[in-house]
FIFI-953951 format. One record per atom (N, C-alpha, C): residue number from 1; residue in one letter; chain; x, y, z; atom name. Coordinates in steps of 0.02 Angstrom, whole numbers, padded with zeros to 5 digits. Last residue first. Layout:
N
nr,rest,kette,x,y,z,atom
NUM,A,A,X,Y,Z,CA
...
***
This chain:
260
nr,rest,kette,x,y,z,atom
260,R,A,00509,-00023,01021,N
260,R,A,00448,-00033,01061,CA
260,R,A,00454,-00001,01129,C
259,A,A,00629,00014,00971,N
259,A,A,00571,00016,00926,CA
259,A,A,00505,00008,00964,C
258,G,A,00747,00006,01040,N
258,G,A,00702,00062,01053,CA
258,G,A,00640,00065,01011,C
257,V,A,00833,-00079,00913,N
257,V,A,00834,-00054,00982,CA
257,V,A,00788,00006,00989,C
256,G,A,00720,-00147,00784,N
256,G,A,00783,-00127,00814,CA
256,G,A,00776,-00100,00884,C
255,E,A,00595,-00087,00668,N
255,E,A,00630,-00139,00704,CA
255,E,A,00693,-00111,00735,C
254,V,A,00433,-00012,00655,N
254,V,A,00505,-00012,00644,CA
254,V,A,00535,-00066,00686,C
253,G,A,00275,-00034,00568,N
253,G,A,00318,-00024,00627,CA
253,G,A,00390,-00024,00607,C
252,R,A,00109,-00018,00511,N
252,R,A,00180,-00014,00497,CA
252,R,A,00219,00000,00561,C
251,E,A,-00020,-00005,00548,N
251,E,A,00008,-00072,00553,CA
251,E,A,00083,-00072,00539,C
250,T,A,-00058,00122,00520,N
250,T,A,-00037,00108,00588,CA
250,T,A,-00010,00037,00597,C
249,F,A,-00060,00222,00413,N
249,F,A,-00038,00153,00404,CA
249,F,A,-00013,00128,00471,C
248,R,A,-00116,00353,00399,N
248,R,A,-00134,00308,00454,CA
248,R,A,-00120,00235,00437,C
247,A,A,-00091,00461,00321,N
247,A,A,-00118,00402,00288,CA
247,A,A,-00140,00349,00338,C
246,C,A,-00135,00623,00387,N
246,C,A,-00096,00561,00390,CA
246,C,A,-00131,00503,00354,C
245,V,A,-00218,00734,00396,N
245,V,A,-00183,00721,00333,CA
245,V,A,-00148,00653,00330,C
244,A,A,-00273,00759,00520,N
244,A,A,-00315,00771,00461,CA
244,A,A,-00283,00749,00396,C
243,C,A,-00167,00728,00614,N
243,C,A,-00231,00692,00613,CA
243,C,A,-00268,00699,00547,C
242,L,A,-00046,00778,00645,N
242,L,A,-00055,00756,00576,CA
242,L,A,-00123,00723,00565,C
241,R,A,-00050,00803,00779,N
241,R,A,-00045,00861,00734,CA
241,R,A,-00056,00842,00662,C
240,C,A,-00167,00694,00863,N
240,C,A,-00104,00708,00830,CA
240,C,A,-00107,00770,00785,C
239,E,A,-00281,00646,00916,N
239,E,A,-00251,00704,00950,CA
239,E,A,-00190,00730,00912,C
238,E,A,-00314,00535,00844,N
238,E,A,-00362,00591,00843,CA
238,E,A,-00334,00654,00876,C
237,C,A,-00206,00445,00870,N
237,C,A,-00215,00477,00804,CA
237,C,A,-00259,00538,00806,C
236,R,A,-00112,00388,00967,N
236,R,A,-00166,00435,00982,CA
236,R,A,-00180,00478,00920,C
235,P,A,-00077,00212,00956,N
235,P,A,-00064,00282,00936,CA
235,P,A,-00125,00326,00948,C
234,N,A,-00055,00079,01018,N
234,N,A,-00108,00126,01036,CA
234,N,A,-00092,00199,01018,C
233,A,A,00121,00065,01005,N
233,A,A,00056,00033,01016,CA
233,A,A,00006,00086,01038,C
232,P,A,00212,00169,00973,N
232,P,A,00216,00103,00941,CA
232,P,A,00152,00063,00947,C
231,H,A,00128,00328,00947,N
231,H,A,00160,00279,00989,CA
231,H,A,00164,00211,00953,C
230,C,A,00114,00469,00900,N
230,C,A,00120,00410,00858,CA
230,C,A,00158,00354,00894,C
229,W,A,00119,00569,01005,N
229,W,A,00057,00541,00980,CA
229,W,A,00064,00475,00943,C
228,Q,A,00247,00603,01057,N
228,Q,A,00186,00625,01091,CA
228,Q,A,00123,00587,01069,C
227,R,A,00346,00546,00975,N
227,R,A,00350,00540,01048,CA
227,R,A,00283,00554,01082,C
226,G,A,00307,00580,00845,N
226,G,A,00316,00510,00865,CA
226,G,A,00314,00501,00940,C
225,V,A,00305,00718,00852,N
225,V,A,00243,00683,00834,CA
225,V,A,00249,00610,00856,C
224,L,A,00441,00740,00880,N
224,L,A,00390,00756,00931,CA
224,L,A,00323,00723,00916,C
223,W,A,00499,00701,00759,N
223,W,A,00517,00666,00822,CA
223,W,A,00464,00678,00875,C
222,T,A,00445,00796,00672,N
222,T,A,00428,00725,00664,CA
222,T,A,00443,00686,00727,C
221,A,A,00503,00913,00723,N
221,A,A,00431,00907,00719,CA
221,A,A,00410,00834,00714,C
220,L,A,00641,00886,00706,N
220,L,A,00612,00894,00773,CA
220,L,A,00537,00885,00772,C
219,D,A,00649,00867,00558,N
219,D,A,00673,00819,00608,CA
219,D,A,00637,00827,00676,C
218,L,A,00624,00954,00458,N
218,L,A,00569,00910,00477,CA
218,L,A,00586,00868,00539,C
217,S,A,00741,01015,00426,N
217,S,A,00694,01054,00466,CA
217,S,A,00634,01013,00488,C
216,G,A,00811,00934,00339,N
216,G,A,00823,00927,00411,CA
216,G,A,00774,00965,00455,C
215,P,A,00777,00980,00212,N
215,P,A,00749,00918,00237,CA
215,P,A,00756,00910,00313,C
214,A,A,00754,01114,00140,N
214,A,A,00785,01102,00205,CA
214,A,A,00756,01039,00236,C
213,A,A,00703,01108,00012,N
213,A,A,00745,01166,00030,CA
213,A,A,00782,01155,00096,C
212,P,A,00622,00992,00004,N
212,P,A,00686,00995,-00032,CA
212,P,A,00731,01053,-00011,C
211,C,A,00530,00906,00090,N
211,C,A,00552,00975,00102,CA
211,C,A,00621,00984,00069,C
210,A,A,00496,00782,00032,N
210,A,A,00446,00819,00071,CA
210,A,A,00465,00892,00081,C
209,V,A,00614,00741,-00028,N
209,V,A,00555,00753,-00070,CA
209,V,A,00505,00796,-00033,C
208,A,A,00695,00726,00084,N
208,A,A,00715,00772,00030,CA
208,A,A,00657,00789,-00016,C
207,A,A,00626,00629,00156,N
207,A,A,00634,00695,00185,CA
207,A,A,00652,00746,00131,C
206,A,A,00638,00520,00068,N
206,A,A,00572,00547,00084,CA
206,A,A,00576,00617,00114,C
205,R,A,00776,00500,00068,N
205,R,A,00742,00518,00006,CA
205,R,A,00675,00550,00021,C
204,D,A,00796,00462,00204,N
204,D,A,00830,00521,00175,CA
204,D,A,00792,00546,00113,C
203,I,A,00720,00345,00204,N
203,I,A,00701,00401,00248,CA
203,I,A,00734,00465,00224,C
202,E,A,00790,00269,00110,N
202,E,A,00721,00286,00097,CA
202,E,A,00698,00344,00141,C
201,G,A,00917,00256,00173,N
201,G,A,00910,00288,00108,CA
201,G,A,00840,00310,00093,C
200,P,A,00887,00186,00293,N
200,P,A,00913,00255,00294,CA
200,P,A,00905,00291,00228,C
199,T,A,00726,00105,00285,N
199,T,A,00798,00104,00272,CA
199,T,A,00823,00176,00275,C
198,D,A,00584,00049,00284,N
198,D,A,00623,00073,00340,CA
198,D,A,00698,00063,00328,C
197,S,A,00477,00111,00154,N
197,S,A,00519,00059,00183,CA
197,S,A,00565,00090,00235,C
196,D,A,00403,00221,00117,N
196,D,A,00373,00155,00107,CA
196,D,A,00415,00098,00136,C
195,A,A,00361,00382,00185,N
195,A,A,00410,00331,00165,CA
195,A,A,00376,00264,00160,C
194,L,A,00243,00451,00207,N
194,L,A,00299,00486,00175,CA
194,L,A,00351,00436,00149,C
193,G,A,00143,00390,00277,N
193,G,A,00145,00379,00205,CA
193,G,A,00201,00414,00169,C
192,S,A,00135,00388,00411,N
192,S,A,00103,00444,00378,CA
192,S,A,00101,00435,00303,C
191,R,A,00210,00275,00443,N
191,R,A,00139,00275,00454,CA
191,R,A,00102,00331,00418,C
190,L,A,00343,00314,00406,N
190,L,A,00311,00254,00379,CA
190,L,A,00235,00257,00385,C
189,F,A,00366,00431,00478,N
189,F,A,00372,00432,00405,CA
189,F,A,00336,00372,00375,C
188,V,A,00348,00382,00609,N
188,V,A,00302,00433,00582,CA
188,V,A,00306,00435,00506,C
187,R,A,00456,00291,00619,N
187,R,A,00387,00269,00628,CA
187,R,A,00337,00318,00597,C
186,R,A,00567,00375,00600,N
186,R,A,00553,00320,00553,CA
186,R,A,00480,00298,00558,C
185,V,A,00560,00459,00711,N
185,V,A,00555,00486,00644,CA
185,V,A,00536,00432,00594,C
184,Q,A,00579,00365,00815,N
184,Q,A,00518,00406,00812,CA
184,Q,A,00506,00433,00741,C
183,V,A,00705,00310,00787,N
183,V,A,00647,00267,00789,CA
183,V,A,00581,00307,00784,C
182,D,A,00802,00403,00666,N
182,D,A,00781,00389,00735,CA
182,D,A,00716,00350,00735,C
181,Y,A,00898,00463,00576,N
181,Y,A,00869,00396,00567,CA
181,Y,A,00851,00369,00636,C
180,A,A,00861,00636,00566,N
180,A,A,00895,00581,00600,CA
180,A,A,00860,00515,00584,C
179,V,A,00852,00716,00404,N
179,V,A,00825,00699,00469,CA
179,V,A,00866,00642,00500,C
178,T,A,00973,00826,00326,N
178,T,A,00926,00770,00327,CA
178,T,A,00900,00760,00397,C
177,G,A,01046,00947,00210,N
177,G,A,01033,00917,00275,CA
177,G,A,00986,00858,00270,C
176,C,A,01059,01011,00093,N
176,C,A,01100,00952,00101,CA
176,C,A,01090,00918,00169,C
175,E,A,00987,01125,00103,N
175,E,A,00960,01074,00058,CA
175,E,A,01000,01009,00063,C
174,L,A,01062,01211,00178,N
174,L,A,01013,01170,00213,CA
174,L,A,00983,01115,00169,C
173,G,A,01178,01292,00163,N
173,G,A,01169,01231,00124,CA
173,G,A,01119,01184,00156,C
172,R,A,01227,01348,00329,N
172,R,A,01212,01357,00258,CA
172,R,A,01199,01290,00225,C
171,V,A,01182,01402,00485,N
171,V,A,01202,01342,00447,CA
171,V,A,01180,01353,00375,C
170,E,A,01206,01490,00629,N
170,E,A,01198,01496,00557,CA
170,E,A,01225,01434,00522,C
169,V,A,01114,01453,00774,N
169,V,A,01178,01446,00738,CA
169,V,A,01165,01451,00663,C
168,G,A,01006,01462,00861,N
168,G,A,01015,01514,00811,CA
168,G,A,01082,01511,00775,C
167,F,A,00972,01366,00951,N
167,F,A,01026,01411,00970,CA
167,F,A,01040,01465,00918,C
166,H,A,00863,01301,00887,N
166,H,A,00858,01324,00957,CA
166,H,A,00910,01377,00974,C
165,Q,A,00897,01280,00752,N
165,Q,A,00831,01305,00769,CA
165,Q,A,00826,01331,00841,C
164,R,A,01036,01244,00749,N
164,R,A,01008,01293,00703,CA
164,R,A,00943,01323,00729,C
163,L,A,01050,01149,00849,N
163,L,A,01094,01207,00847,CA
163,L,A,01064,01263,00805,C
162,L,A,00953,01058,00808,N
162,L,A,00946,01092,00872,CA
162,L,A,00990,01154,00874,C
161,E,A,01008,01016,00684,N
161,E,A,00943,01051,00686,CA
161,E,A,00932,01086,00752,C
160,V,A,01128,00957,00725,N
160,V,A,01128,01012,00677,CA
160,V,A,01063,01051,00681,C
159,A,A,01082,00853,00809,N
159,A,A,01120,00909,00837,CA
159,A,A,01120,00969,00790,C
158,M,A,01021,00765,00717,N
158,M,A,00982,00795,00770,CA
158,M,A,01017,00858,00797,C
157,A,A,01133,00730,00641,N
157,A,A,01076,00763,00608,CA
157,A,A,01033,00798,00660,C
156,A,A,01212,00667,00740,N
156,A,A,01236,00727,00706,CA
156,A,A,01178,00765,00673,C
155,K,A,01138,00554,00773,N
155,K,A,01149,00606,00823,CA
155,K,A,01171,00672,00791,C
154,K,A,01142,00486,00647,N
154,K,A,01080,00501,00681,CA
154,K,A,01088,00559,00731,C
153,R,A,01280,00468,00616,N
153,R,A,01235,00506,00572,CA
153,R,A,01172,00530,00608,C
152,G,A,01359,00472,00777,N
152,G,A,01349,00448,00710,CA
152,G,A,01302,00493,00672,C
151,I,A,01465,00493,00900,N
151,I,A,01415,00533,00865,CA
151,I,A,01412,00508,00793,C
150,G,A,01564,00412,00946,N
150,G,A,01501,00410,00983,CA
150,G,A,01447,00454,00952,C
149,R,A,01696,00518,00911,N
149,R,A,01677,00449,00925,CA
149,R,A,01614,00448,00968,C
148,F,A,01674,00646,00797,N
148,F,A,01680,00630,00868,CA
148,F,A,01656,00558,00878,C
147,E,A,01639,00660,00667,N
147,E,A,01708,00641,00681,CA
147,E,A,01721,00627,00754,C
146,S,A,01513,00711,00663,N
146,S,A,01520,00638,00656,CA
146,S,A,01591,00614,00667,C
145,L,A,01537,00847,00665,N
145,L,A,01509,00815,00725,CA
145,L,A,01520,00739,00722,C
144,R,A,01584,00862,00534,N
144,R,A,01626,00880,00591,CA
144,R,A,01601,00845,00655,C
143,R,A,01473,00822,00457,N
143,R,A,01536,00786,00452,CA
143,R,A,01580,00800,00513,C
142,T,A,01378,00918,00492,N
142,T,A,01365,00848,00506,CA
142,T,A,01429,00808,00505,C
141,L,A,01444,01028,00439,N
141,L,A,01433,01025,00511,CA
141,L,A,01418,00953,00532,C
140,E,A,01439,00997,00301,N
140,E,A,01504,01003,00335,CA
140,E,A,01496,00997,00411,C
139,F,A,01300,00995,00277,N
139,F,A,01341,00936,00262,CA
139,F,A,01406,00938,00301,C
138,A,A,01263,01124,00310,N
138,A,A,01235,01068,00348,CA
138,A,A,01277,01005,00338,C
137,T,A,01409,01230,00309,N
137,T,A,01351,01200,00277,CA
137,T,A,01325,01143,00321,C
136,P,A,01453,01343,00444,N
136,P,A,01465,01289,00397,CA
136,P,A,01402,01267,00362,C
135,A,A,01488,01469,00515,N
135,A,A,01429,01460,00472,CA
135,A,A,01439,01404,00421,C
134,D,A,01592,01457,00604,N
134,D,A,01606,01487,00538,CA
134,D,A,01549,01477,00489,C
133,A,A,01559,01389,00722,N
133,A,A,01563,01462,00723,CA
133,A,A,01570,01494,00655,C
132,W,A,01551,01254,00748,N
132,W,A,01500,01283,00705,CA
132,W,A,01504,01359,00698,C
131,I,A,01662,01225,00823,N
131,I,A,01640,01175,00775,CA
131,I,A,01592,01206,00725,C
130,A,A,01676,01321,00918,N
130,A,A,01717,01328,00858,CA
130,A,A,01698,01277,00805,C
129,S,A,01604,01279,01026,N
129,S,A,01570,01323,00979,CA
129,S,A,01610,01335,00915,C
128,A,A,01695,01208,01103,N
128,A,A,01651,01171,01058,CA
128,A,A,01615,01216,01008,C
127,D,A,01856,01237,01133,N
127,D,A,01793,01275,01126,CA
127,D,A,01747,01240,01077,C
126,G,A,01983,01187,01133,N
126,G,A,01944,01181,01194,CA
126,G,A,01878,01218,01193,C
125,G,A,02032,01198,01003,N
125,G,A,02056,01244,01055,CA
125,G,A,02016,01243,01119,C
124,Y,A,01993,01098,00917,N
124,Y,A,01952,01159,00922,CA
124,Y,A,01971,01206,00978,C
123,R,A,02082,00991,00921,N
123,R,A,02058,01015,00856,CA
123,R,A,02024,01083,00859,C
122,E,A,02121,00968,01055,N
122,E,A,02170,00962,01000,CA
122,E,A,02147,00996,00936,C
121,I,A,02004,00988,01131,N
121,I,A,02066,01023,01147,CA
121,I,A,02112,01025,01087,C
120,L,A,01913,00902,01068,N
120,L,A,01897,00974,01075,CA
120,L,A,01960,01014,01089,C
119,R,A,01977,00780,01087,N
119,R,A,01970,00807,01019,CA
119,R,A,01954,00882,01021,C
118,G,A,01966,00764,01226,N
118,G,A,02031,00769,01194,CA
118,G,A,02027,00799,01125,C
117,A,A,01826,00756,01238,N
117,A,A,01863,00810,01272,CA
117,A,A,01931,00819,01240,C
116,A,A,01803,00638,01167,N
116,A,A,01775,00702,01143,CA
116,A,A,01812,00761,01174,C
115,D,A,01866,00543,01248,N
115,D,A,01890,00554,01180,CA
115,D,A,01866,00622,01153,C
114,S,A,01788,00553,01364,N
114,S,A,01859,00569,01366,CA
114,S,A,01887,00583,01297,C
113,I,A,01663,00513,01309,N
113,I,A,01671,00578,01342,CA
113,I,A,01744,00599,01343,C
112,W,A,01687,00382,01264,N
112,W,A,01668,00435,01216,CA
112,W,A,01680,00504,01246,C
111,G,A,01710,00319,01387,N
111,G,A,01764,00324,01337,CA
111,G,A,01750,00378,01286,C
110,A,A,01582,00329,01442,N
110,A,A,01639,00360,01476,CA
110,A,A,01697,00369,01428,C
109,L,A,01509,00249,01352,N
109,L,A,01497,00321,01355,CA
109,L,A,01556,00357,01388,C
108,T,A,01560,00122,01385,N
108,T,A,01567,00149,01317,CA
108,T,A,01560,00225,01318,C
107,H,A,01518,00107,01517,N
107,H,A,01590,00109,01501,CA
107,H,A,01603,00139,01432,C
106,K,A,01371,00120,01500,N
106,K,A,01411,00162,01544,CA
106,K,A,01486,00165,01526,C
105,F,A,01244,00123,01426,N
105,F,A,01307,00097,01400,CA
105,F,A,01364,00133,01436,C
104,R,A,01149,00191,01505,N
104,R,A,01141,00119,01492,CA
104,R,A,01206,00088,01469,C
103,H,A,01213,00307,01626,N
103,H,A,01193,00287,01558,CA
103,H,A,01189,00212,01553,C
102,L,A,01249,00331,01753,N
102,L,A,01223,00387,01715,CA
102,L,A,01198,00368,01647,C
101,A,A,01201,00215,01881,N
101,A,A,01241,00232,01822,CA
101,A,A,01208,00288,01782,C
100,P,A,01172,00260,02048,N
100,P,A,01144,00235,01986,CA
100,P,A,01184,00260,01926,C
99,R,A,01335,00190,02041,N
99,R,A,01264,00180,02046,CA
99,R,A,01229,00240,02077,C
98,R,A,01459,00239,01925,N
98,R,A,01436,00237,01995,CA
98,R,A,01360,00232,01999,C
97,C,A,01493,00261,01794,N
97,C,A,01470,00194,01813,CA
97,C,A,01443,00190,01884,C
96,V,A,01536,00393,01787,N
96,V,A,01480,00372,01745,CA
96,V,A,01450,00306,01770,C
95,A,A,01642,00389,01879,N
95,A,A,01586,00435,01890,CA
95,A,A,01525,00414,01849,C
94,E,A,01729,00295,01822,N
94,E,A,01699,00283,01888,CA
94,E,A,01638,00326,01899,C
93,D,A,01762,00361,01703,N
93,D,A,01729,00297,01700,CA
93,D,A,01694,00282,01767,C
92,V,A,01829,00472,01754,N
92,V,A,01769,00481,01714,CA
92,V,A,01729,00417,01713,C
91,S,A,01937,00408,01816,N
91,S,A,01890,00447,01856,CA
91,S,A,01824,00459,01820,C
90,A,A,02001,00354,01706,N
90,A,A,01975,00309,01758,CA
90,A,A,01924,00345,01802,C
89,R,A,02042,00467,01634,N
89,R,A,01991,00422,01607,CA
89,R,A,01960,00376,01660,C
88,E,A,02099,00601,01637,N
88,E,A,02083,00561,01696,CA
88,E,A,02026,00512,01679,C
87,G,A,02112,00670,01515,N
87,G,A,02170,00637,01546,CA
87,G,A,02155,00591,01603,C
86,A,A,01987,00721,01477,N
86,A,A,02028,00684,01429,CA
86,A,A,02082,00642,01463,C
85,L,A,01945,00784,01592,N
85,L,A,01902,00733,01562,CA
85,L,A,01942,00689,01514,C
84,R,A,02051,00874,01608,N
84,R,A,02043,00820,01656,CA
84,R,A,01997,00765,01630,C
83,A,A,02028,00957,01499,N
83,A,A,02093,00924,01506,CA
83,A,A,02088,00866,01555,C
82,L,A,01897,01004,01523,N
82,L,A,01911,00960,01467,CA
82,L,A,01977,00923,01474,C
81,D,A,01805,01002,01669,N
81,D,A,01867,01026,01639,CA
81,D,A,01889,00978,01584,C
80,L,A,01692,00997,01741,N
80,L,A,01688,00973,01673,CA
80,L,A,01749,01000,01635,C
79,H,A,01680,00945,01916,N
79,H,A,01705,00988,01861,CA
79,H,A,01683,00957,01794,C
78,G,A,01640,00853,02004,N
78,G,A,01656,00918,02031,CA
78,G,A,01682,00966,01978,C
77,L,A,01595,00727,01972,N
77,L,A,01666,00741,01965,CA
77,L,A,01687,00806,01999,C
76,R,A,01458,00735,02001,N
76,R,A,01498,00680,02028,CA
76,R,A,01573,00695,02026,C
75,E,A,01415,00850,01935,N
75,E,A,01401,00842,02006,CA
75,E,A,01445,00788,02037,C
74,R,A,01452,00820,01805,N
74,R,A,01488,00873,01840,CA
74,R,A,01476,00869,01915,C
73,L,A,01357,00721,01779,N
73,L,A,01428,00704,01778,CA
73,L,A,01468,00756,01816,C
72,L,A,01242,00798,01784,N
72,L,A,01251,00745,01834,CA
72,L,A,01323,00722,01836,C
71,Y,A,01268,00880,01671,N
71,Y,A,01260,00909,01738,CA
71,Y,A,01272,00857,01792,C
70,P,A,01272,00786,01565,N
70,P,A,01331,00826,01582,CA
70,P,A,01327,00857,01652,C
69,G,A,01134,00725,01574,N
69,G,A,01197,00690,01585,CA
69,G,A,01257,00733,01604,C
68,A,A,01018,00781,01539,N
68,A,A,01041,00796,01607,CA
68,A,A,01110,00767,01620,C
67,W,A,00995,00727,01415,N
67,W,A,01016,00797,01418,CA
67,W,A,01037,00819,01488,C
66,A,A,00957,00594,01454,N
66,A,A,01017,00607,01413,CA
66,A,A,01041,00679,01421,C
65,R,A,00838,00610,01524,N
65,R,A,00896,00584,01558,CA
65,R,A,00960,00599,01519,C
64,E,A,00754,00657,01423,N
64,E,A,00763,00696,01484,CA
64,E,A,00827,00675,01520,C
63,A,A,00756,00551,01328,N
63,A,A,00786,00617,01312,CA
63,A,A,00800,00657,01375,C
62,P,A,00801,00388,01391,N
62,P,A,00752,00441,01377,CA
62,P,A,00786,00509,01368,C
61,V,A,00930,00296,01301,N
61,V,A,00900,00320,01364,CA
61,V,A,00849,00374,01347,C
60,G,A,00990,00266,01180,N
60,G,A,00969,00211,01222,CA
60,G,A,00940,00231,01289,C
59,Q,A,01072,00415,01172,N
59,Q,A,01069,00348,01141,CA
59,Q,A,01047,00297,01192,C
58,T,A,01136,00546,01206,N
58,T,A,01071,00534,01176,CA
58,T,A,01069,00469,01136,C
57,F,A,01263,00573,01254,N
57,F,A,01218,00536,01298,CA
57,F,A,01154,00514,01263,C
56,L,A,01317,00654,01155,N
56,L,A,01345,00586,01164,CA
56,L,A,01298,00543,01205,C
55,V,A,01248,00770,01180,N
55,V,A,01233,00734,01118,CA
55,V,A,01260,00662,01123,C
54,A,A,01313,00811,01295,N
54,A,A,01245,00786,01300,CA
54,A,A,01225,00748,01238,C
53,L,A,01432,00859,01242,N
53,L,A,01434,00799,01284,CA
53,L,A,01364,00769,01290,C
52,L,A,01381,00973,01178,N
52,L,A,01413,00920,01139,CA
52,L,A,01415,00855,01179,C
51,F,A,01333,01046,01289,N
51,F,A,01288,01025,01235,CA
51,F,A,01317,00967,01196,C
50,A,A,01452,01069,01357,N
50,A,A,01401,01027,01389,CA
50,A,A,01351,01003,01336,C
49,E,A,01513,01155,01264,N
49,E,A,01545,01091,01280,CA
49,E,A,01494,01043,01312,C
48,P,A,01429,01265,01265,N
48,P,A,01434,01225,01204,CA
48,P,A,01465,01157,01217,C
47,S,A,01328,01311,01394,N
47,S,A,01394,01285,01381,CA
47,S,A,01395,01243,01317,C
46,S,A,01196,01349,01410,N
46,S,A,01248,01400,01418,CA
46,S,A,01317,01376,01398,C
45,K,A,01113,01240,01395,N
45,K,A,01099,01299,01355,CA
45,K,A,01155,01350,01358,C
44,V,A,01164,01148,01486,N
44,V,A,01164,01131,01415,CA
44,V,A,01155,01193,01372,C
43,L,A,01138,01222,01605,N
43,L,A,01206,01204,01585,CA
43,L,A,01210,01189,01511,C
42,A,A,01000,01230,01611,N
42,A,A,01039,01292,01605,CA
42,A,A,01110,01277,01582,C
41,D,A,00969,01095,01630,N
41,D,A,00947,01129,01569,CA
41,D,A,00988,01192,01557,C
40,A,A,01021,01076,01756,N
40,A,A,01049,01038,01700,CA
40,A,A,01030,01071,01635,C
39,E,A,00939,01159,01830,N
39,E,A,01011,01172,01829,CA
39,E,A,01044,01136,01770,C
38,P,A,00809,01099,01808,N
38,P,A,00825,01167,01787,CA
38,P,A,00899,01182,01782,C
37,I,A,00772,00950,01740,N
37,I,A,00811,00977,01796,CA
37,I,A,00835,01046,01776,C
36,D,A,00713,00903,01627,N
36,D,A,00669,00928,01678,CA
36,D,A,00705,00948,01742,C
35,T,A,00792,00962,01475,N
35,T,A,00783,00914,01528,CA
35,T,A,00739,00945,01582,C
34,F,A,00778,01062,01382,N
34,F,A,00810,01000,01361,CA
34,F,A,00798,00944,01412,C
33,A,A,00632,01164,01349,N
33,A,A,00687,01140,01391,CA
33,A,A,00717,01077,01361,C
32,G,A,00523,01193,01277,N
32,G,A,00574,01245,01281,CA
32,G,A,00634,01224,01321,C
31,G,A,00503,01030,01222,N
31,G,A,00471,01096,01225,CA
31,G,A,00524,01149,01225,C
30,L,A,00600,00933,01213,N
30,L,A,00554,00932,01270,CA
30,L,A,00519,00999,01277,C
29,Q,A,00681,00956,01106,N
29,Q,A,00645,00893,01107,CA
29,Q,A,00593,00891,01162,C
28,T,A,00643,01131,01090,N
28,T,A,00690,01076,01094,CA
28,T,A,00649,01012,01092,C
27,A,A,00606,01291,01012,N
27,A,A,00589,01229,01045,CA
27,A,A,00646,01179,01044,C
26,G,A,00593,01424,00976,N
26,G,A,00656,01400,01003,CA
26,G,A,00648,01334,01039,C
25,E,A,00480,01462,00912,N
25,E,A,00476,01459,00985,CA
25,E,A,00542,01440,01018,C
24,S,A,00513,01447,00782,N
24,S,A,00498,01515,00805,CA
24,S,A,00494,01519,00881,C
23,A,A,00524,01308,00777,N
23,A,A,00584,01349,00768,CA
23,A,A,00572,01419,00794,C
22,L,A,00390,01269,00788,N
22,L,A,00438,01251,00841,CA
22,L,A,00500,01294,00837,C
21,E,A,00341,01321,00667,N
21,E,A,00313,01343,00731,CA
21,E,A,00362,01329,00788,C
20,A,A,00413,01246,00577,N
20,A,A,00421,01318,00578,CA
20,A,A,00396,01347,00643,C
19,G,A,00361,01117,00606,N
19,G,A,00431,01132,00616,CA
19,G,A,00445,01206,00619,C
18,Y,A,00229,01135,00567,N
18,Y,A,00243,01121,00637,CA
18,Y,A,00316,01136,00652,C
17,A,A,00250,01153,00429,N
17,A,A,00218,01206,00469,CA
17,A,A,00232,01197,00543,C
16,S,A,00306,01030,00396,N
16,S,A,00345,01091,00386,CA
16,S,A,00316,01148,00427,C
15,L,A,00199,00944,00425,N
15,L,A,00261,00939,00463,CA
15,L,A,00304,01002,00456,C
14,A,A,00107,00990,00329,N
14,A,A,00090,00992,00400,CA
14,A,A,00153,00988,00443,C
13,A,A,00174,00964,00209,N
13,A,A,00156,01032,00225,CA
13,A,A,00141,01039,00300,C
12,A,A,00184,00824,00216,N
12,A,A,00244,00865,00213,CA
12,A,A,00229,00937,00233,C
11,V,A,00048,00791,00211,N
11,V,A,00088,00773,00270,CA
11,V,A,00151,00817,00272,C
10,A,A,00018,00837,00082,N
10,A,A,-00016,00866,00140,CA
10,A,A,00022,00851,00204,C
9,A,A,00099,00756,00003,N
9,A,A,00108,00829,00001,CA
9,A,A,00077,00862,00062,C
8,R,A,00044,00631,00030,N
8,R,A,00114,00645,00048,CA
8,R,A,00127,00720,00050,C
7,T,A,-00083,00651,-00025,N
7,T,A,-00076,00637,00047,CA
7,T,A,-00005,00653,00069,C
6,S,A,-00053,00668,-00160,N
6,S,A,-00084,00723,-00123,CA
6,S,A,-00078,00713,-00048,C
5,T,A,-00002,00543,-00193,N
5,T,A,00041,00603,-00197,CA
5,T,A,00013,00660,-00158,C
4,S,A,-00055,00416,-00076,N
4,S,A,-00062,00456,-00137,CA
4,S,A,-00015,00516,-00135,C
3,A,A,00041,00283,-00006,N
3,A,A,00001,00344,00001,CA
3,A,A,-00001,00381,-00065,C
2,R,A,00025,00111,-00041,N
2,R,A,00065,00171,-00048,CA
2,R,A,00019,00232,-00042,C
1,M,A,00042,-00060,00000,N
1,M,A,00000,00000,00000,CA
1,M,A,00044,00063,00000,C
***
């Protein structure tokens, strides 16, 4: 079964409108905040280094917990000094792994944090904002972020859009951007009729067709639709922002970690 061209166009228009609305509000994955701990939210918003470290946390744990990660790490270590994060690996590992562990993949994450700190010092003078300070293209910014161990295509695409829409970072070449290959995004694309198969290439293609000028601008809106309404089981279709236009292929699902 395939959605009609008119249905796809209507879904694309609805997601684009929602994305524009979110951008005008400076929205994040959790509304205007990144996490439900005010001090942690303030840290992510004020420190480019904390933002980058938080991106490392966004895997296999709820968004609220991921974005609180840098603050909770600082509480345990007493600092987020990059030189010490890079050089005192055993201390970082102990802080991440101490019960309750800060992450599902605790030892792996600790290594990513130390590696990221070292790369920031060696490549960017200890200033994470230097990664995006020169108004890079979406393609280039995605590439730079992806060079950090622990940040793949999915995390990089998410970070590019948050930097652009929430923090006002200038990003050129938006036509080269894309959405994250995230479980929420994939589910919404499949069920709404924008995509017909659950592969990175198909999701990329569908985003480019839906919004050729800036495919990545659909990322946050789609993620929020998936998180708030398009649940794996018992989707709340009548309350959804896409209610009037969605193809409602609710039998379609995604596979893999976090799919359910």
